[in-house]
Structure formats: structure tokens, C-alpha cells
MIRO-19598 format. One line per field, with one value per residue (C-alpha): x, y, z; residue in three letters. Coordinates in nm, 4 decimals. Layout:
c1 <- X|... $
c2 <- Y|... $
c3 <- Z|... $
code <- ALA|... $
END
This chain:
c1 <- 6.6446|6.9921|7.1772|7.2560|7.6186|7.7587|7.7666|8.0133|7.8951|7.8633|7.6300|7.4141|7.3692|7.2934|7.0317|6.8662|6.8646|6.6992|6.4195|6.3331|6.0857|5.8915|5.8876|5.7548|5.4823|5.3816|5.3969|5.0177|4.9831|5.2472|5.0708|4.7287|4.8534|5.0316|5.3156|5.5399|5.3738|5.5302|5.6586|5.8475|5.9926|6.1020|6.2686|6.4624|6.5666|6.6898|6.8999|7.0632|6.9357|6.8368|7.1844|7.3927|7.5766|7.6175|7.9791|8.0347|8.1547|7.8051|7.6132|7.5891|7.7235|7.9643|7.9075|8.0428|7.8109|7.8587|7.7293|7.4415|7.3445|7.3762|7.1388|6.8884|6.9290|6.8754|6.5613|6.4233|6.4418|6.1600|5.9848|6.0748|5.8780|6.0717|6.4040|6.2866|6.2040|6.5486|6.7056|6.5213|6.5508|6.9251|7.0066|6.7930|7.0548|7.3342|7.3192|7.3667|7.7213|7.5988|7.3606|7.4520|7.5697|7.2783|7.0199|7.2040|7.2151|6.8402|6.7682|6.9968|6.8141|6.6742|6.9916|6.7765|6.5843|6.3734|6.4047|6.2501|6.2950|6.2991|6.6144|6.4272|6.4467|6.0676|6.0469|6.1416|6.2977|6.2396|6.4606|6.2397|6.3398|6.0948|6.1332|6.4949|6.5699|6.6945|6.4799|6.3021|5.9446|5.9116|5.6687|5.6837|5.5260|5.7402|5.6452|5.7505|5.8062|5.8787|5.8592|5.7293|5.4475|5.6981|5.9448|6.0280|6.1935|6.1043|6.3221|6.2808|6.5047|6.4725|6.6247|6.6326|6.4202|6.3755|6.0503|5.9776|6.0182|6.3454|6.6186|6.8931|7.2455|7.4844|7.8228|7.6774|7.3421|7.0563|6.9700|6.7474|6.5059|6.3966|6.0356|5.8475|5.5562|5.2954|5.4312|5.3424|5.0419|5.1041|4.8695|4.6728|4.7599|4.9785|4.7379|4.9651|5.0460|5.3887|5.5951|5.2579|5.3988|5.6573|5.4120|5.5539|5.2974|5.3285|5.3733|5.3126|5.4477|5.2474|5.4199|5.5983|5.8499|6.1596|6.4717|6.7774|6.9504|6.6914|6.8439|7.1457|7.3835|7.6340|7.8537|8.1333|8.1415|8.2001|8.4849|8.3221|8.3844|8.6964|8.5215|8.5027|8.1230|8.1223|8.3975|8.1964|7.9861|7.6649|7.4301|7.5774|7.4943|7.1372|7.1022|7.2820|7.0273|6.7691|6.9916|7.0477|6.6751|6.5938|6.8718|6.7336|6.3816|6.5134|6.7116|6.4039|6.1999|6.4416|6.4417|6.0611|6.0433|6.3018|6.1025|5.7480|5.8113|5.8814|5.5333|5.3339|5.2008|5.0565|4.7144|4.7338|5.0641|5.1535|5.4931|5.5991|5.6898|6.0443|6.1021|6.0491|6.3709|6.2620|6.2313|6.5808|6.7205|6.5209|6.6259|6.9924|6.9975|6.8251|7.0687|7.3699|7.2442|7.1674|7.5058|7.6839|7.4864|7.5402|7.9178|7.9517|7.7342|7.9347|8.2728|8.2104|8.0824|8.3913|8.6207|8.4376|8.4647|8.8371|8.8968|8.6824|8.9193|9.1664|8.9967|8.6592|8.5103|8.6047|8.3804|8.4857|8.3684|8.0405|7.9702|8.0609|7.8409|7.5423|7.5450|7.6025|7.3000|7.0797|7.2066|7.1216|6.7668|6.7148|6.8465|6.6267|6.3180|6.3952|6.4552|6.1432|5.9224|6.0475|6.0033|5.6526|5.5630|5.7150|5.4867|5.1746|4.8537|5.0215|5.2049|4.8951|4.7849|4.8740|5.0268|5.3027|5.5870|5.6199|5.3210|5.4634|5.8153|5.6678|5.4720|5.7487|6.0332|5.8342|5.7625|6.1233|6.2408|6.0495|6.2841|6.4725|6.8054|6.7745|6.5858|6.6694|6.8658|7.1422|7.2613|7.2414|7.4663|7.7061|7.7284|7.8065|8.0880|8.2282|8.2236|8.3969|8.1022|8.0359|8.2827|8.0327|7.7767|7.6238|7.6926|7.9376 $
c2 <- 6.4651|6.3154|6.1876|5.8170|5.7103|5.6599|5.2835|5.1046|5.0703|4.6900|4.7483|4.9748|4.6977|4.4537|4.6962|4.6982|4.3180|4.3159|4.5346|4.2960|4.0820|4.3858|4.5374|4.2163|4.1957|4.5600|4.5705|4.5604|4.8444|5.0491|5.0037|5.0856|5.4082|5.5080|5.6342|5.5012|5.4823|5.7644|5.5313|5.3351|5.6512|5.7633|5.4269|5.4600|5.8095|5.6953|5.4297|5.7110|5.5987|5.9485|6.0897|5.8137|6.0187|6.3381|6.3827|6.3429|6.7039|6.8101|6.5887|6.2751|5.9209|5.9635|5.6221|5.5266|5.5089|5.1318|5.1084|5.3410|5.1154|4.7950|4.9369|5.0308|4.6863|4.5113|4.7104|4.6551|4.2784|4.3219|4.6353|4.8500|5.1551|5.1749|5.1541|5.4187|5.6629|5.6091|5.6699|5.9982|6.1122|6.0479|6.2100|6.5091|6.5796|6.5808|6.9599|7.0042|7.0812|7.3903|7.5307|7.8375|7.7200|7.8950|7.6988|7.3702|7.4288|7.4951|7.1742|6.9678|7.0761|6.7303|6.5329|6.2557|6.4960|6.3378|6.5091|6.4683|6.6502|6.6702|6.7786|6.8807|7.2528|7.2987|7.6188|7.9840|8.2127|8.5896|8.7998|8.9907|9.1653|9.1640|9.3628|9.4262|9.0567|8.9155|8.6405|8.4925|8.4443|8.0859|7.9398|7.5892|7.2503|6.9462|6.5899|6.2547|6.3925|6.0544|6.0516|6.4079|6.3154|6.1890|6.4754|6.7648|6.9538|6.9251|7.0629|7.1457|7.2560|7.6241|7.8858|8.2581|8.4904|8.8673|9.0643|8.9793|8.6091|8.5847|8.3592|8.5420|8.4318|8.4273|8.2731|8.0698|7.9251|7.8779|7.5135|7.4122|7.5581|7.3956|7.4218|7.3327|7.0991|7.3533|7.6094|7.4052|7.2198|6.8448|6.6919|6.3720|6.2290|5.9253|5.6568|5.4185|5.0579|5.0230|5.1814|5.2629|5.3155|5.5720|5.8613|6.0234|6.3026|6.6293|6.9457|7.3072|7.6371|7.9528|8.2797|8.1241|8.3687|8.2163|8.3779|8.3628|8.1114|7.8497|7.8279|7.6161|7.6779|7.4364|7.2377|7.2867|7.6537|7.5776|7.4636|7.1193|7.0570|6.8478|6.6040|6.2628|6.2506|6.5787|6.4609|6.1463|6.2139|6.3810|6.2308|5.8861|5.9194|6.0130|5.7092|5.4175|5.3629|5.2808|5.0029|4.8749|4.8731|4.6814|4.4293|4.3717|4.3078|4.0683|3.8695|3.8436|3.7191|3.4340|3.3441|3.3389|3.1041|2.8651|2.8426|2.8390|2.6036|2.3294|2.3759|2.4169|2.1313|2.2761|2.1672|1.8540|1.7499|1.5095|1.6553|1.9795|2.2634|2.2464|1.9176|2.0643|2.0720|2.3914|2.5699|2.4544|2.6160|2.9368|2.9826|2.9108|3.1480|3.4219|3.3809|3.3954|3.7061|3.8779|3.7968|3.9282|4.2547|4.2863|4.2401|4.4949|4.7438|4.7411|4.7134|5.0451|5.2139|5.1052|5.2320|5.5655|5.6003|5.5178|5.7906|6.0412|6.0226|6.2410|6.3921|6.4582|6.1739|6.1499|6.1060|5.7410|5.6905|5.8723|5.6668|5.3345|5.3877|5.5173|5.2311|4.9678|5.1089|5.0861|4.7306|4.6410|4.7727|4.5989|4.2699|4.2983|4.3521|4.0408|3.8326|3.9510|3.9094|3.5535|3.4622|3.6106|3.3979|3.0795|3.0823|3.1139|3.2166|3.2165|3.5345|3.7526|3.7217|3.9923|3.7251|3.6804|3.9298|3.8583|4.0736|4.3651|4.3359|4.3030|4.6266|4.8120|4.7344|4.8558|5.1867|5.2259|5.1764|5.4880|5.7197|5.9516|5.8515|5.5049|5.5980|5.4893|5.8081|5.6969|5.4275|5.6682|5.9102|5.6278|5.5330|5.8928|5.8909|5.5664|5.7130|6.0301|6.2463|6.3867|6.4657|6.6440|6.3654|6.2695|6.5987|6.6077 $
c3 <- 13.7730|13.8035|13.4982|13.4995|13.5175|13.1678|13.1037|12.8818|12.5257|12.5515|12.8445|12.6305|12.3749|12.6577|12.7919|12.4496|12.4510|12.7919|12.6542|12.3725|12.5664|12.6867|12.3386|12.1868|12.4489|12.4003|12.0199|11.9796|12.2326|12.0512|11.7175|11.8616|12.0223|11.6996|11.9178|12.1929|12.5344|12.7356|13.0063|12.7418|12.5857|12.9321|12.9919|12.6665|12.7726|13.1135|12.9424|12.7451|12.4060|12.2933|12.3630|12.2106|11.9472|12.1502|12.2698|12.6434|12.6587|12.5501|12.7911|12.5788|12.5888|12.2985|12.1437|11.8046|11.5019|11.5109|11.8681|11.7803|11.4907|11.6940|11.9547|11.6826|11.5249|11.8583|11.9408|11.5902|11.6301|11.8801|11.7553|11.4563|11.5707|11.8963|11.7153|11.4695|11.7502|11.9028|11.5611|11.5108|11.8713|11.8855|11.5513|11.6526|11.9188|11.6606|11.6411|12.0153|11.9052|11.7178|11.9783|12.1829|12.5290|12.7019|12.5007|12.5454|12.9196|12.9203|12.7310|12.9517|13.2662|13.2064|13.1199|12.9729|12.7511|12.4768|12.1406|11.7997|11.4746|11.0981|10.9168|10.6015|10.5302|10.5516|10.7549|10.7361|10.9958|10.9789|11.2070|11.4509|11.7721|12.0639|12.3835|12.2962|12.2486|11.9212|11.7795|11.4813|11.3664|11.2458|10.9949|10.8586|10.7995|10.8747|10.7830|10.9302|11.2805|11.4376|11.8183|11.8381|12.0781|12.3346|12.3023|12.5314|12.2446|11.8742|11.5962|11.2314|10.9477|10.8533|10.6270|10.6965|10.4846|10.4592|10.4756|10.1134|10.1816|9.9906|10.1242|10.3149|10.2305|10.5267|10.5925|10.8793|10.7780|11.0215|10.9889|11.2792|11.5291|11.8539|11.9716|12.2846|12.1905|12.3012|12.0530|11.7467|11.6081|11.5933|11.3360|11.3967|11.0570|11.1290|11.0004|10.8145|10.7309|10.8893|11.1664|11.3190|11.6654|11.5576|11.5948|11.2804|11.2634|11.0743|11.2773|11.1863|11.3182|11.2494|11.3382|11.6361|11.7830|11.9410|12.0871|11.8610|12.0870|11.9862|11.6392|11.5541|11.2670|11.1158|11.3536|11.1010|11.2043|11.5748|11.7972|11.8088|11.4397|11.5047|11.7360|11.5628|11.5485|11.3569|11.1208|11.0483|10.7342|10.8514|10.5956|10.6481|11.0174|10.9252|10.7008|10.8640|11.1452|10.8768|10.7509|11.1038|11.1806|10.8643|10.9304|11.2799|11.1539|10.8883|11.1443|11.3673|11.0711|11.0026|11.3718|11.3683|11.0695|11.2155|11.5401|11.4040|11.1112|11.3654|11.5095|11.1879|10.9776|10.6548|10.5391|10.3239|10.4787|10.7559|10.8260|10.9941|10.7609|10.8959|10.7123|10.3654|10.1611|9.9851|10.3191|10.4155|10.1007|10.1461|10.5077|10.4337|10.1367|10.3383|10.6255|10.3926|10.2145|10.5418|10.6967|10.3882|10.3891|10.7650|10.7316|10.4504|10.6367|10.9596|10.7875|10.6107|10.9260|11.1200|10.8450|10.8323|11.2099|11.2107|10.9553|11.1496|11.4463|11.2600|10.9524|10.7898|10.5899|10.2239|9.9218|9.9154|10.2740|10.2111|9.9018|10.0653|10.3699|10.1781|9.9254|10.1953|10.3774|10.0685|10.0120|10.3723|10.3321|9.9974|10.1336|10.4424|10.2259|10.0204|10.3336|10.5153|10.2082|10.1641|10.5312|10.5278|10.2252|10.3657|10.6697|10.4574|10.6308|10.9719|10.8764|10.8544|11.2173|11.4678|11.6902|11.4307|11.4217|11.0492|10.9561|11.1567|11.0166|10.6665|10.7090|10.8881|10.6485|10.3494|10.5214|10.6393|10.2812|10.1711|10.3617|10.1273|10.2840|10.1293|9.8113|9.4595|9.3743|9.6146|9.3773|9.0844|9.2719|9.3565|8.9907|8.8999|9.1560|9.0153|8.6645|8.7925|8.6922|9.0393|9.3172|9.5457|9.5942|9.9297|10.1053|10.3941 $
code <- UNK|UNK|UNK|UNK|UNK|UNK|UNK|UNK|UNK|UNK|UNK|UNK|UNK|UNK|UNK|UNK|UNK|UNK|UNK|UNK|UNK|UNK|UNK|UNK|UNK|UNK|UNK|UNK|UNK|UNK|UNK|UNK|UNK|UNK|UNK|UNK|UNK|UNK|UNK|UNK|UNK|UNK|UNK|UNK|UNK|UNK|UNK|UNK|UNK|UNK|UNK|UNK|UNK|UNK|UNK|UNK|UNK|UNK|UNK|UNK|UNK|UNK|UNK|UNK|UNK|UNK|UNK|UNK|UNK|UNK|UNK|UNK|UNK|UNK|UNK|UNK|UNK|UNK|UNK|UNK|UNK|UNK|UNK|UNK|UNK|UNK|UNK|UNK|UNK|UNK|UNK|UNK|UNK|UNK|UNK|UNK|UNK|UNK|UNK|UNK|UNK|UNK|UNK|UNK|UNK|UNK|UNK|UNK|UNK|UNK|UNK|UNK|UNK|UNK|UNK|UNK|UNK|UNK|UNK|UNK|UNK|UNK|UNK|UNK|UNK|UNK|UNK|UNK|UNK|UNK|UNK|UNK|UNK|UNK|UNK|UNK|UNK|UNK|UNK|UNK|UNK|UNK|UNK|UNK|UNK|UNK|UNK|UNK|UNK|UNK|UNK|UNK|UNK|UNK|UNK|UNK|UNK|UNK|UNK|UNK|UNK|UNK|UNK|UNK|UNK|UNK|UNK|UNK|UNK|UNK|UNK|UNK|UNK|UNK|UNK|UNK|UNK|UNK|UNK|UNK|UNK|UNK|UNK|UNK|UNK|UNK|UNK|UNK|UNK|UNK|UNK|UNK|UNK|UNK|UNK|UNK|UNK|UNK|UNK|UNK|UNK|UNK|UNK|UNK|UNK|UNK|UNK|UNK|UNK|UNK|UNK|UNK|UNK|UNK|UNK|UNK|UNK|UNK|UNK|UNK|UNK|UNK|UNK|UNK|UNK|UNK|UNK|UNK|UNK|UNK|UNK|UNK|UNK|UNK|UNK|UNK|UNK|UNK|UNK|UNK|UNK|UNK|UNK|UNK|UNK|UNK|UNK|UNK|UNK|UNK|UNK|UNK|UNK|UNK|UNK|UNK|UNK|UNK|UNK|UNK|UNK|UNK|UNK|UNK|UNK|UNK|UNK|UNK|UNK|UNK|UNK|UNK|UNK|UNK|UNK|UNK|UNK|UNK|UNK|UNK|UNK|UNK|UNK|UNK|UNK|UNK|UNK|UNK|UNK|UNK|UNK|UNK|UNK|UNK|UNK|UNK|UNK|UNK|UNK|UNK|UNK|UNK|UNK|UNK|UNK|UNK|UNK|UNK|UNK|UNK|UNK|UNK|UNK|UNK|UNK|UNK|UNK|UNK|UNK|UNK|UNK|UNK|UNK|UNK|UNK|UNK|UNK|UNK|UNK|UNK|UNK|UNK|UNK|UNK|UNK|UNK|UNK|UNK|UNK|UNK|UNK|UNK|UNK|UNK|UNK|UNK|UNK|UNK|UNK|UNK|UNK|UNK|UNK|UNK|UNK|UNK|UNK|UNK|UNK|UNK|UNK|UNK|UNK|UNK|UNK|UNK|UNK|UNK|UNK|UNK|UNK|UNK|UNK|UNK|UNK|UNK|UNK|UNK|UNK|UNK|UNK|UNK|UNK|UNK|UNK|UNK|UNK|UNK|UNK|UNK|UNK|UNK $
END
């Protein structure tokens, strides 16, 4: 399979916009399958959406975090589950920069490879040689494996242990292992209210032996560490797509109310809903809040990216991006909840995108990257009680 020519970043955003109509039309199908249809996942892959943040030198498109987020935001306007799978699939390739060249070459046999993964350190790796080849025996149970049913390679966070199960301390930590889907047991347990089509099933590895080259360490310990994407704060990169996705769903919800309120005449009224003064205020206030959150969100991402061109992100950058992301999610929830309420009974039907965005945003908000402890950490930083918050 030949790799597609690398398009300009504006063209990538335009490609996401061109997908919106199809995603809207297929949203019921996506929800019913509880995963992305494979043809749709393949289309996203051919557009390069799973390799957005990978540097060009490692087979990716080398987009900025801002472009990555705008693509996620654009897709989420039409379907949150699709955007979520792109978010997880793309960030799963972040550690391509830490893989041994032989393994990266194997994975890029398909240049549009679809990946999935969970960063959580939920597995163990026991060093075990087989037939003279260095390797590891892997055991683990990873949750929230979004997009795993579409993926060619699935990763999970691990830590090395000895024969007694005790953690092994090394200078270069083993952080991630890559599996083929047939090597693990993907659970049929993704029966949920929102983000139904993300296919975020658990997966389990039981005594799976893999060659040592399948494990990635820290990018910071490689020659790629000075590339801007690896100087951009890692945990910010893992969180900002959530904010972008929620902002996209909130914008779509306002658009839906503006359009549908002109068509709806509530029971007991002779005038369209769009003529109610209270609705005018609600829509204007929602739009203002959303634009403000949107501006803060992208301003901090741009500043973090500018800094990453020459140096690793600072605590100030980490704090600003993480709090702006939480603010974006919180604002999106308020906007979507209000738009859902404004449309009354019309919102509950599957033909309305409001019910889907309502469900999806409340599930997205449960991700640990945008949880309540983020603001607590930020407050500790402001009060000079913690200078190590938010990781790197």
C-alpha cells in the first residue's frame, strides 16, 4: 500500500470538514456497531488522521497540536465517537519516536497503519529469552481501549517486574508494549450511554511473549527528544484533544438549536420557538461562553507549541494548557446541556444530534485527563506548593 502525499495542514482540516456529512448520516450505524465501521476507519487512516502528530522523519504528517485539535474538533461537530478514535489512534503513535527502528519499520509496512492504545500502566513485563531472542512475557488488563477493534497494532502501558513480581528499576523505563489484535483478548464490554461508537473495550494479555523490540521506552531518552512534538508537554498532548472534541460538539449543538428553533412551534404557542426572547438570550450567552473558552484553549496551545520549537515545556505552559482544557470541557457541558433543554422533547429523538452530543460530552468528561484533580493541582501550582505538577 502506497503512502498518500503529505497534504498541507489546512487541507487536512478541509478533509475533516468534507467528512462531516457522511459522519452525520452514519451516526446511528456507528452507535449501533459500538465501534467505527472498518471502511470509515480505513478512510480516516488514508487521510493521515492516525499519524497526525508523528514527525515526518518517522513516517507521520508532523502537524502541530493546534491542527491536531482542530481536526478532532471538526470531526466531533458531526460525530464525537469518530473524533475520539482519531484522538486515541493518533496519540497512540506518539511513542513511535521511542520504538527500535526495526519495530517501527515493521509497523510502517502499512504507512497508514491504524493504532490504538491505553497509556495507563496496567500491565507487567517479565524479561524472558526464547530461542536465543530477548523478549518479555506480558500480562495486563487495560480499560478504555478506544478504537481497538479497528486497529492493526494495539498498545498498553507496562512496567518491568522480576520473577517475584516486584517492579524493576532501570534508568530507561519500559513504558509501552505493542500487540497484534490476535495476541490479546478484546472484551465485549463496551455497553455505554455515550461515545458508543468509540469501541472503547477492555483488553487482556495473558502470558503473551513478545520480542524486546516491541517495547518502547521514554522518548526523552532518544535522539528524537529535541523534536518539537516531544518537547511539547506530553500530558498536555494527551488531554487537549478532549477539549477540542467537546468544543466541537458544543458548537454543533448551538448550530442545531438555531436551525431547528425556526421550524418548531411549541405546544400551546402560535409562534416558532425562535421568536422567544429567552431563547435569544440563552443562545447568545452560550455562543459567547463557547467563543471565550475556544479562544483561551487555542491561545495556550499555540503558546506551548511556540515554546516547544526550542525548549521543553515549562510548568507554566503545562498548567495553562491543562486548565484551559478543563475549562473548555466544562463550558461545553454547560452549553450542550442548555441547548438540549431549550429544544424540549425534540432533543430526545435519535434524529436529533442533541441527544448524541448530550450523551457523548458527559462520557468524555469522565476521562482522567480532564478530571476534577486538575484544578486542584493548578491551585497548588499557583500557591507555590507544587513545582512538579502535570508531569512533563
